[in-house]
N, C-alpha and C positions, 0 to 999 in steps of 0.2 A: 629440616627435611632433607631427603636425599637429593632433591632437585637443587637446593641451595648449595649442597656440597659439590654437585657436578658442575654447576656454573662457576664455582670458584676453582675448579679443576683440582680438587683435593683427592687424595688417593682413597680407595675403598677401605684400606686398612685403618685409616684415620676415622672414617665413618664407624667402623666396627669398634674402635677404642671409645669413641664418644657414646655409642649405644651401650657398651659395657659399663661405662661410668653411670649411665642412667639406671641400668639394672642393679648395680651396687647400691645406688641411692634408694631405689625402690625397696630393696631388701632390707635396708637399714630402717626406713620409716614405716614399712608395711611388711614385717617379717613373715606373716602367714598368708600372703597374697600369692596366687599362682600367676606367673608372668608368661605371657604369650607374645612372641614376635610375629607380627603379620607381615607377609611378603609385600614388597613394593610392587604396585600394580603396573601393568603395561599401559601404554597409550596407543592411540591410533597411529598407523604407519606414517601418514603425512606429517604428524607432529614430530615424530622421531627424526624425520628428514629435515625438518625446519629448525630444530633446536638440539644441539649436541648434548645438552643436559639429560635428555630422555634416552640417550643411547646406553646409559649405565645401569639400567634396571636389572639385567641379568647378573652383571658383575656385583652390584650391591647386594642382591639376594644371595649370591654365593657367600659373600662375607657374613651376612646375617645368619645364614645356615651354620657356618663355622662357629659363630659366636653362640648360637643356640646350643650346639653340641658342647662347646667348651663350658658354658654356664649352666648346662643341664636344664634348659627351658625348651618349651615347644616352639617350633617354627611352623606356622601354618601358611601353606601356599593357597592363595585365593584367586590366582590368575585364571584358573579353569572356569570360574563363573563368568568371566568376560569372554574367554576364547570360544566357549561353546554356544554363545548367543549371537544372533545377527544384530548389527547396529548396537553394540554394547555401551557406546560412549555418548555423552551429551554433545551438543554442537561444538564445543571447544576441542573435542577429541582427547581430552585429558581425564575428565571426571566421568565416573561410571553413571549409567542410567539409574534412576531411583530403585529399580527392582534389585540391583546388585546388593544394596545394603541389607535387604531382608535375607538374601542368600548368605552373605558374609556373617550376619548375626547368628543365623542357624548353624553355620559351620563352627563358629566359636562355641556356641552353646552345646552343640553335639560333642565337641572335644571335652569341654568342661564336665558335662554329665557323664562321660565315659572314662574319665581319668581322675 
């Protein structure tokens, strides 16, 4: 995951290359599958301040957007479902509240139904 990359202080370009390899692999074994890259979600502000790994979310998302364009796959930004709600995270400040997963699923289904 992106958090593991951040803790190892790896560069975002390396993350992008690793994800590209996964896309290549998926295309080889599942050639008729539509691939969607979901954004890396934000975390609560106090978590960002306490762990440097969480400061890379925007940077990683920019790399993933570039990869999506390069590989001609869709990049879906899902952060808005957390930003527009009050208290969007569970007590750890990292994981979304359960309602998020319903919104996330609807967002992906909507994209798939319309494309």
